[in-house]
C-alpha positions as CSV (number, residue, x, y, z in Angstrom):
1,X,-39.7,-54.0,-309.4
2,X,-38.4,-52.0,-312.5
3,X,-37.0,-48.7,-311.4
4,X,-37.0,-45.4,-313.3
5,X,-36.3,-41.7,-312.7
6,X,-40.0,-40.8,-311.9
7,X,-41.9,-40.3,-308.7
8,X,-43.1,-44.0,-309.2
9,X,-39.7,-44.9,-307.8
10,X,-39.6,-44.4,-303.9
11,X,-36.9,-46.9,-302.7
12,X,-36.8,-48.0,-299.1
13,X,-34.1,-50.4,-297.8
14,X,-36.1,-53.4,-296.6
15,X,-35.3,-56.6,-298.6
16,X,-32.6,-54.7,-300.5
17,X,-34.0,-55.8,-303.8
18,X,-32.9,-52.4,-305.5
19,X,-29.3,-52.7,-304.0
20,X,-26.6,-54.5,-306.1
21,X,-23.7,-53.9,-303.7
22,X,-23.0,-53.1,-300.1
23,X,-19.4,-52.3,-299.4
24,X,-18.7,-51.6,-295.8
25,X,-22.2,-50.8,-295.1
26,X,-24.9,-52.6,-293.2
27,X,-28.7,-52.4,-292.9
28,X,-30.3,-51.6,-289.5
29,X,-33.8,-51.9,-288.3
30,X,-34.7,-48.8,-286.3
31,X,-36.3,-49.0,-283.0
32,X,-39.4,-47.0,-282.8
33,X,-39.6,-44.2,-280.2
34,X,-42.4,-44.8,-277.5
35,X,-44.5,-41.8,-276.5
36,X,-43.8,-40.6,-273.0
37,X,-47.5,-40.6,-272.1
38,X,-47.9,-44.4,-272.8
39,X,-50.3,-46.1,-272.3
40,X,-52.5,-43.7,-274.2
41,X,-56.0,-45.2,-274.2
42,X,-57.3,-45.1,-270.6
43,X,-58.7,-48.2,-269.1
44,X,-62.3,-47.8,-267.8
45,X,-62.9,-47.0,-264.1
46,X,-63.8,-49.6,-261.5
47,X,-67.0,-51.4,-262.5
48,X,-66.9,-50.2,-266.2
49,X,-67.0,-52.6,-269.0
50,X,-63.4,-51.9,-270.2
51,X,-61.7,-51.7,-266.7
52,X,-59.0,-54.3,-267.5
53,X,-58.6,-54.3,-271.2
54,X,-58.6,-51.4,-273.7
55,X,-56.5,-52.1,-276.7
56,X,-56.5,-52.8,-280.5
57,X,-55.5,-56.4,-279.8
58,X,-58.6,-58.1,-281.4
59,X,-59.7,-54.8,-282.9
60,X,-58.9,-52.4,-285.7
61,X,-57.3,-48.9,-286.1
62,X,-57.0,-46.6,-289.0
63,X,-56.4,-42.9,-289.9
64,X,-59.5,-41.5,-291.7
65,X,-58.1,-39.3,-294.6
66,X,-61.4,-37.7,-295.2
67,X,-62.1,-36.6,-291.6
68,X,-58.3,-36.3,-290.6
69,X,-58.9,-38.5,-287.5
70,X,-57.6,-41.7,-286.0
71,X,-60.4,-44.1,-285.5
72,X,-60.1,-47.2,-283.0
73,X,-62.4,-50.2,-282.6
74,X,-60.8,-51.8,-279.5
75,X,-61.4,-54.9,-277.6
76,X,-62.3,-54.6,-273.9
77,X,-63.6,-56.4,-270.9
78,X,-64.5,-56.0,-267.4
79,X,-61.8,-58.3,-265.8
80,X,-64.4,-61.0,-264.9
81,X,-64.0,-62.9,-268.2
82,X,-67.8,-63.0,-268.7
83,X,-68.4,-59.7,-270.5
84,X,-66.3,-58.4,-273.4
85,X,-67.3,-56.0,-276.3
86,X,-65.8,-53.8,-279.0
87,X,-65.4,-50.1,-277.9
88,X,-65.1,-47.0,-280.2
89,X,-62.5,-44.2,-279.6
90,X,-61.1,-41.4,-281.8
91,X,-58.3,-39.0,-281.8
92,X,-57.1,-36.0,-283.8
93,X,-53.4,-36.6,-283.0
94,X,-53.2,-40.2,-281.9
95,X,-52.3,-39.1,-278.4
96,X,-55.4,-37.8,-276.7
97,X,-58.3,-40.2,-277.2
98,X,-62.0,-39.7,-276.6
99,X,-64.5,-42.3,-275.8
100,X,-67.8,-41.0,-276.9
101,X,-71.0,-42.1,-275.3
102,X,-72.9,-43.9,-278.0
103,X,-76.0,-45.3,-276.1
104,X,-76.1,-48.5,-278.3
105,X,-75.4,-51.3,-275.8
106,X,-76.1,-51.7,-272.2
107,X,-73.7,-52.7,-269.5
108,X,-74.5,-52.5,-265.8
109,X,-78.1,-51.4,-266.5
110,X,-76.8,-48.3,-268.3
111,X,-76.1,-47.4,-272.0
112,X,-73.9,-44.3,-271.4
113,X,-70.9,-46.0,-272.8
114,X,-68.7,-46.4,-275.8
115,X,-69.6,-50.0,-276.9
116,X,-69.9,-50.1,-280.5
117,X,-70.4,-53.7,-281.3
118,X,-71.6,-56.7,-279.5
119,X,-73.4,-59.4,-281.6
120,X,-76.1,-61.8,-280.9
121,X,-76.5,-65.5,-281.7
122,X,-79.3,-67.1,-283.6
123,X,-81.3,-67.3,-280.3
124,X,-80.8,-63.7,-279.7
125,X,-78.5,-64.1,-276.8
126,X,-75.5,-61.6,-276.7
127,X,-72.0,-62.9,-277.5
128,X,-68.6,-61.8,-276.4
129,X,-66.9,-60.6,-279.8
130,X,-63.3,-61.3,-280.7
131,X,-61.1,-60.1,-283.6
132,X,-63.2,-57.3,-285.1
133,X,-61.3,-56.5,-288.2
134,X,-62.6,-53.6,-290.3
135,X,-61.5,-50.9,-292.7
136,X,-63.0,-48.0,-294.5
137,X,-63.6,-48.3,-298.3
138,X,-63.6,-44.9,-299.9
139,X,-64.6,-46.2,-303.3
140,X,-67.7,-48.1,-302.0
141,X,-70.8,-46.9,-303.9
142,X,-73.2,-48.1,-301.2
143,X,-73.1,-45.5,-298.3
144,X,-74.3,-48.3,-295.9
145,X,-71.1,-50.3,-296.7
146,X,-68.4,-47.7,-296.5
147,X,-66.9,-49.5,-293.4
148,X,-66.7,-53.2,-293.8
149,X,-64.9,-56.3,-292.4
150,X,-65.6,-59.2,-290.2
151,X,-66.5,-59.8,-286.6
152,X,-66.4,-62.9,-284.4
153,X,-68.8,-63.7,-281.8
154,X,-68.6,-67.5,-282.2
155,X,-66.3,-69.9,-283.8
156,X,-66.6,-68.2,-287.2
157,X,-66.1,-64.9,-289.0
158,X,-69.1,-62.9,-290.1
159,X,-69.3,-59.9,-292.4
160,X,-70.1,-56.5,-290.9
161,X,-71.1,-53.3,-292.6
162,X,-71.5,-49.7,-291.4
163,X,-72.1,-46.3,-293.1
164,X,-70.2,-44.3,-290.3
165,X,-68.0,-47.0,-288.3
166,X,-70.5,-46.8,-285.4
167,X,-73.9,-48.3,-286.5
168,X,-72.9,-51.9,-287.5
169,X,-75.0,-54.6,-289.2
170,X,-73.8,-58.2,-288.5
171,X,-74.7,-60.9,-291.1
172,X,-75.8,-64.2,-289.5
173,X,-74.1,-66.1,-292.3
174,X,-70.4,-66.7,-291.9
175,X,-67.9,-66.5,-294.6
176,X,-65.8,-69.4,-295.7
177,X,-62.6,-67.5,-295.2
178,X,-61.2,-66.0,-292.9
179,X,-62.1,-68.6,-290.5
180,X,-60.7,-67.5,-287.1
181,X,-58.7,-64.8,-285.7
182,X,-58.1,-62.4,-288.6
183,X,-55.6,-59.5,-287.6
184,X,-56.2,-56.7,-290.2
185,X,-57.4,-56.1,-293.7
186,X,-56.3,-53.8,-296.6
187,X,-58.7,-52.4,-299.1
188,X,-56.0,-52.5,-301.8
189,X,-57.1,-50.1,-304.6
190,X,-53.4,-49.9,-306.0
191,X,-53.5,-53.6,-306.8
192,X,-54.3,-53.9,-310.6
193,X,-56.1,-57.1,-310.2
194,X,-59.7,-56.5,-308.8
195,X,-59.7,-60.2,-307.6
196,X,-57.1,-59.2,-304.9
197,X,-58.7,-56.0,-303.8
198,X,-59.5,-57.1,-300.3
199,X,-56.5,-58.6,-298.3
200,X,-56.7,-60.1,-295.0
201,X,-53.8,-61.1,-292.8
202,X,-53.1,-63.2,-289.8
203,X,-55.8,-65.9,-289.9
204,X,-55.0,-69.2,-288.0
205,X,-55.2,-72.5,-289.6
206,X,-56.3,-74.7,-286.8
207,X,-56.5,-78.0,-288.6
208,X,-53.5,-79.5,-286.5
209,X,-51.9,-78.6,-283.2
210,X,-48.7,-77.7,-284.9
211,X,-50.5,-75.1,-287.0
212,X,-52.2,-73.7,-284.0
213,X,-49.0,-73.2,-282.2
214,X,-47.4,-71.5,-285.2
215,X,-50.2,-69.2,-285.1
216,X,-51.2,-66.0,-287.3
217,X,-49.2,-66.8,-290.4
218,X,-51.7,-66.9,-293.2
219,X,-53.3,-64.4,-295.5
220,X,-56.2,-64.4,-297.9
221,X,-57.7,-62.3,-300.7
222,X,-60.7,-61.7,-302.8
223,X,-62.8,-59.1,-304.6
224,X,-65.0,-58.3,-301.6
225,X,-65.3,-59.4,-298.0
226,X,-67.7,-62.2,-298.8
227,X,-65.5,-64.0,-301.2
228,X,-62.1,-64.2,-299.8
229,X,-59.9,-67.3,-300.3
230,X,-56.5,-68.3,-298.7
231,X,-53.4,-67.3,-300.5
232,X,-51.8,-70.3,-302.5
233,X,-48.5,-69.4,-300.6
234,X,-49.8,-69.9,-297.1
235,X,-48.2,-70.1,-294.7
236,X,-46.8,-66.6,-295.9
237,X,-44.4,-66.2,-293.0
238,X,-42.3,-68.8,-291.2
239,X,-40.9,-69.0,-287.7
240,X,-37.4,-67.7,-287.3
241,X,-35.2,-70.7,-287.2
242,X,-37.5,-72.5,-284.8
243,X,-36.8,-70.2,-281.9
244,X,-40.4,-68.7,-281.8
245,X,-43.1,-70.2,-279.6
246,X,-45.6,-68.6,-281.9
247,X,-46.2,-65.9,-284.6
248,X,-48.9,-64.0,-282.7
249,X,-50.6,-61.1,-284.6
250,X,-49.3,-60.4,-288.0
251,X,-50.3,-57.0,-289.2
252,X,-49.7,-55.5,-292.6
253,X,-49.9,-52.3,-294.5
254,X,-49.1,-51.2,-298.1
255,X,-46.3,-48.8,-298.0
256,X,-44.3,-47.1,-300.9
257,X,-45.0,-50.0,-303.2
258,X,-44.3,-52.8,-300.6
259,X,-46.2,-54.6,-298.0
260,X,-44.7,-54.0,-294.7
261,X,-45.6,-56.5,-291.9
262,X,-45.3,-56.1,-288.0
263,X,-45.4,-59.4,-286.2
264,X,-45.1,-60.5,-282.6
265,X,-42.0,-62.4,-281.9
266,X,-42.8,-64.4,-278.9
267,X,-41.0,-66.9,-276.7
268,X,-41.7,-68.8,-273.6
269,X,-39.2,-68.3,-270.9
270,X,-38.7,-70.4,-267.9
271,X,-37.6,-67.5,-265.7
272,X,-37.4,-63.7,-266.5
273,X,-37.3,-61.8,-263.2
274,X,-40.8,-63.1,-262.3
275,X,-41.4,-66.6,-261.0
276,X,-44.8,-67.9,-260.5
277,X,-47.3,-70.7,-261.4
278,X,-49.6,-69.7,-264.3
279,X,-51.8,-71.6,-266.7
280,X,-51.0,-71.3,-270.4
281,X,-52.2,-72.6,-273.7
282,X,-50.7,-75.9,-275.0
283,X,-50.0,-76.4,-278.7
284,X,-53.5,-77.7,-279.4
285,X,-55.1,-74.6,-277.7
286,X,-56.2,-76.4,-274.5
287,X,-55.4,-75.0,-271.0
288,X,-52.9,-77.0,-269.2
289,X,-51.6,-77.5,-265.7
290,X,-49.7,-74.5,-264.1
291,X,-46.1,-73.9,-265.4
292,X,-43.4,-71.7,-264.0
293,X,-42.2,-68.9,-266.3
294,X,-43.5,-66.1,-268.6
295,X,-44.6,-65.7,-272.1
296,X,-42.9,-62.5,-273.6
297,X,-42.6,-60.9,-277.0
298,X,-41.7,-57.9,-279.1
299,X,-42.6,-56.5,-282.5
300,X,-40.3,-57.3,-285.5
301,X,-40.3,-56.4,-289.3
302,X,-41.0,-58.4,-292.5
303,X,-41.7,-57.3,-296.0
304,X,-43.4,-58.6,-299.3
305,X,-43.7,-57.2,-302.7
306,X,-47.1,-58.5,-304.0
307,X,-49.0,-58.8,-300.7
308,X,-50.0,-62.4,-301.1
309,X,-46.8,-64.3,-301.3
310,X,-44.0,-65.0,-298.8
311,X,-42.9,-62.5,-296.4
312,X,-39.2,-62.0,-295.6
313,X,-38.1,-61.0,-292.3
314,X,-35.8,-57.9,-292.2
315,X,-33.0,-58.4,-289.7
316,X,-34.9,-60.9,-287.7
317,X,-32.8,-60.5,-284.7
318,X,-33.7,-56.7,-284.2
319,X,-36.9,-55.5,-282.7
320,X,-38.9,-52.6,-284.3
321,X,-40.7,-52.0,-281.1
322,X,-38.9,-53.3,-277.9
323,X,-40.5,-54.7,-274.7
324,X,-40.4,-52.2,-271.8
325,X,-38.1,-52.5,-269.0
326,X,-38.9,-54.6,-265.8
327,X,-41.8,-53.1,-264.0
328,X,-43.1,-51.2,-266.9
329,X,-46.7,-51.7,-268.3
330,X,-45.3,-53.2,-271.5
331,X,-42.6,-55.4,-270.1
332,X,-44.3,-58.6,-271.1
333,X,-45.7,-59.2,-274.6
334,X,-46.4,-56.7,-277.3
335,X,-49.0,-57.1,-280.1
336,X,-48.7,-54.9,-283.3
337,X,-51.3,-53.2,-285.4
338,X,-50.4,-52.0,-289.1
339,X,-48.0,-49.0,-289.4
340,X,-50.0,-45.8,-290.2
341,X,-48.3,-43.0,-292.1
342,X,-49.7,-39.5,-291.5
343,X,-47.6,-36.5,-292.6
344,X,-44.0,-37.5,-292.0
345,X,-44.5,-39.7,-289.1
346,X,-45.1,-43.4,-289.1
347,X,-47.4,-44.3,-286.1
348,X,-47.2,-47.9,-284.7
349,X,-50.1,-48.4,-282.2
350,X,-49.5,-51.4,-280.1
351,X,-50.9,-53.6,-277.3
352,X,-49.0,-54.4,-274.3
353,X,-49.1,-56.4,-271.0
354,X,-46.5,-56.4,-268.2
355,X,-44.6,-59.5,-267.4
356,X,-46.7,-60.5,-264.3
357,X,-49.4,-61.3,-266.9
358,X,-47.1,-64.3,-267.5
359,X,-48.3,-65.2,-271.1
360,X,-50.0,-63.8,-274.0
361,X,-53.4,-65.4,-273.6
362,X,-55.0,-64.2,-270.4
363,X,-57.7,-66.2,-268.7
364,X,-59.8,-66.1,-265.5
365,X,-56.8,-67.2,-263.4
366,X,-54.4,-64.4,-264.5
367,X,-55.5,-60.8,-263.9
368,X,-53.9,-58.6,-266.6
369,X,-54.3,-55.0,-267.7
370,X,-54.1,-54.9,-271.5
371,X,-53.4,-51.3,-272.8
372,X,-52.4,-49.4,-275.8
373,X,-49.2,-47.6,-276.5
374,X,-47.8,-45.5,-279.4
375,X,-44.3,-45.7,-280.9
376,X,-43.1,-43.6,-283.9
377,X,-40.7,-43.4,-286.7
378,X,-39.8,-40.8,-289.3
379,X,-41.2,-41.2,-292.8
380,X,-39.6,-44.3,-294.5
381,X,-37.8,-44.9,-291.2
382,X,-38.3,-48.6,-290.8
383,X,-34.6,-49.3,-291.6
384,X,-31.5,-47.4,-292.6
385,X,-28.2,-48.1,-294.2
386,X,-25.1,-46.9,-292.3
387,X,-21.2,-47.7,-292.2
388,X,-20.4,-50.8,-290.2
389,X,-18.3,-49.1,-287.6
390,X,-19.0,-45.4,-287.9
391,X,-15.5,-44.6,-289.1
392,X,-14.7,-46.6,-292.2
393,X,-16.2,-45.1,-295.3
394,X,-18.8,-47.1,-297.0
395,X,-20.7,-47.0,-300.3
396,X,-23.9,-48.5,-301.6
397,X,-24.7,-49.1,-305.2
398,X,-28.2,-49.7,-306.7
399,X,-29.4,-51.8,-309.6
400,X,-29.9,-50.2,-313.0
401,X,-32.5,-47.5,-313.1
402,X,-34.1,-46.4,-316.4
403,X,-33.7,-42.7,-317.3
404,X,-37.1,-40.8,-318.0
405,X,-36.8,-37.1,-319.2
406,X,-33.8,-36.3,-317.1
407,X,-34.3,-32.6,-317.6
408,X,-37.1,-32.3,-315.0
409,X,-35.9,-34.8,-312.5
410,X,-34.3,-34.2,-309.0
411,X,-32.9,-36.9,-306.8
412,X,-34.2,-36.7,-303.3
413,X,-32.9,-38.5,-300.2
414,X,-34.1,-39.1,-296.7
415,X,-31.1,-39.0,-294.3
416,X,-30.1,-38.1,-290.9
417,X,-27.3,-38.0,-288.4
418,X,-25.4,-35.6,-290.6
419,X,-22.8,-33.1,-289.5
420,X,-20.3,-30.9,-291.5
421,X,-16.8,-32.3,-291.7
422,X,-17.7,-35.4,-289.7
423,X,-20.9,-37.4,-290.8
424,X,-21.9,-36.8,-294.5
425,X,-23.2,-38.4,-297.7
426,X,-22.0,-38.0,-301.4
427,X,-23.8,-39.4,-304.3
428,X,-22.4,-40.2,-307.8
429,X,-24.3,-41.4,-310.8
430,X,-22.8,-44.4,-312.7
431,X,-23.5,-45.6,-316.3
432,X,-25.3,-48.8,-315.8
433,X,-23.6,-50.6,-318.6
434,X,-20.0,-49.8,-317.6
435,X,-20.4,-48.9,-313.9
436,X,-18.2,-45.8,-314.4
437,X,-19.1,-42.4,-313.0
438,X,-20.7,-40.1,-315.5
439,X,-18.9,-36.7,-316.2
440,X,-20.4,-34.0,-314.1
441,X,-22.1,-36.4,-311.7
442,X,-19.0,-37.6,-309.8
443,X,-18.9,-37.8,-306.0
444,X,-16.2,-35.0,-306.1
445,X,-18.9,-32.7,-307.9
446,X,-21.7,-33.7,-305.6
447,X,-22.6,-31.1,-303.0
448,X,-22.1,-32.9,-299.7
449,X,-25.3,-33.7,-297.7
450,X,-24.5,-32.5,-294.1
451,X,-27.7,-31.4,-292.8
452,X,-30.4,-34.0,-292.1
453,X,-33.9,-34.0,-293.8
454,X,-36.6,-36.2,-295.1
455,X,-36.5,-34.4,-298.5
456,X,-33.1,-33.6,-299.3
457,X,-32.4,-32.6,-303.0
458,X,-29.0,-33.8,-304.4
459,X,-27.0,-31.4,-306.6
460,X,-23.7,-31.6,-308.4
461,X,-22.2,-28.1,-308.6
462,X,-24.8,-26.0,-310.6
463,X,-26.7,-29.0,-311.7
464,X,-30.0,-29.5,-309.9
465,X,-31.5,-32.1,-312.2
466,X,-30.3,-35.1,-314.0
467,X,-30.1,-33.2,-317.3
468,X,-27.2,-34.1,-319.4
469,X,-27.1,-37.8,-318.2
470,X,-26.9,-39.1,-321.8
471,X,-27.3,-42.8,-321.1
472,X,-30.6,-44.9,-321.0
473,X,-29.8,-46.4,-317.5
474,X,-27.9,-45.4,-314.5
475,X,-26.8,-46.6,-311.1
476,X,-26.7,-44.5,-308.0
477,X,-23.8,-44.9,-305.6
478,X,-24.2,-43.5,-302.2
479,X,-20.9,-42.8,-300.4
480,X,-21.5,-42.7,-296.4
481,X,-19.2,-41.2,-294.0
482,X,-19.2,-41.4,-290.1
483,X,-22.6,-41.9,-288.5
484,X,-24.7,-40.9,-291.5
485,X,-27.9,-42.7,-292.0
486,X,-29.6,-43.2,-295.3
487,X,-33.4,-44.1,-295.1
488,X,-34.8,-43.8,-298.6
489,X,-34.4,-42.2,-302.0
490,X,-36.8,-41.0,-304.8
491,X,-37.1,-38.8,-307.7
492,X,-39.1,-35.6,-308.0
493,X,-40.3,-33.3,-310.8
494,X,-38.9,-29.7,-310.7
495,X,-41.3,-26.9,-310.5
496,X,-40.4,-23.3,-311.0
497,X,-36.9,-24.1,-310.5
498,X,-37.3,-25.9,-307.2
499,X,-37.4,-29.6,-306.4
500,X,-40.9,-30.6,-305.6
501,X,-41.2,-34.1,-304.3
502,X,-44.2,-35.9,-304.9
503,X,-45.8,-37.6,-301.9
504,X,-45.3,-41.4,-301.9
505,X,-48.5,-43.4,-301.5
506,X,-49.0,-45.5,-298.4
């Protein structure tokens, strides 16, 4: 991506495309902090429809900017494997969740529940839904279609529409794509090509046993939900050196000009503190004879620049959300949803099962409680750059950056673990052509960054802007000392003599 000194240039350190040199510095994937109240969405009470499963695995979650509310369409079942449905819940803060009584569908002879979707087949019989993937489209001109996506109640995906996210209309005619198991969708208004406005991730190609085993590694796009087609780059993500058993749930969000994906990194382990016979899915999807062991997985990070091509793993060996310890509710397998930025916090809602569940595909012979947890990161905090050993000074140099009206531009950084005289950051500006420091913008002139913050303005003595640069292109060189962590940098206009960072788009 071309870089310039405007607010169009928020730079995160994901695929390091904007970095020309790392000297004694390393990239680290940050582990999201789990909320102490996890699991957050309560399971239903005994004999309620969602008594053993209440999680976004097979559903959707979003933050409604207009209503300032988290909205969740979750997959639930009653533990008998004969009844499942999509339930609705909402939250102002992502922590305390409310299940409204909607009165739309019957369970146990009553309708005082929060079931929001359970389709019927051509004969009028109810079906158990699966992979209900929806989003809100603020630019939709038809009020009845502001919420849209796909629902599954059979072997195909059908379009669904709603004016409010609660009253859903199910089309009896399935779409050609996605075919099975979509994971999430993006209404991508920022893509300049209207033919790629709708993007859907995670669909399974079930043409061969091998493709089923590899799992949710495809994506597709189209102008609307009825006319999506698979990406020519499919599969857009590959297994990590053949170690993974499957890529299960591959959830993506647009973030600061990139497409950030969270995926389930999963393995079959013959023994992991729990030894028992369970049935599991073979490579072709059929249930097999009992096998000793456990199916486990955590959540890892990948990135892409156009949303439709190949995704690249970011430090494939480091989890973004780790499994819980032995005996905890999420000690088995974790399933991701797309990251959601609200304010200065990235929210990662995930589904989890304990290790006694044994594997990622529960069935009637393996009772499991599937719940929802929350893990968070600071804004832009998927990764950071740091010194390799916490002692040897390091520096990081960017690729060339075009200078646009330097008189009104302030450099802003997002950094933490800073302390005077011990852990700090210095920045110098180089002439891109010669890679030499520019007079007045050397590291010795830089006011050391010694107090952490998400929007730290960088200055050189009395200089608060880039005025006086005098060259058409520059490079930035960040000097890292001690334990200092650098998450991102950007540029901001100066308003009334004070730096005023523009908010980056999600």
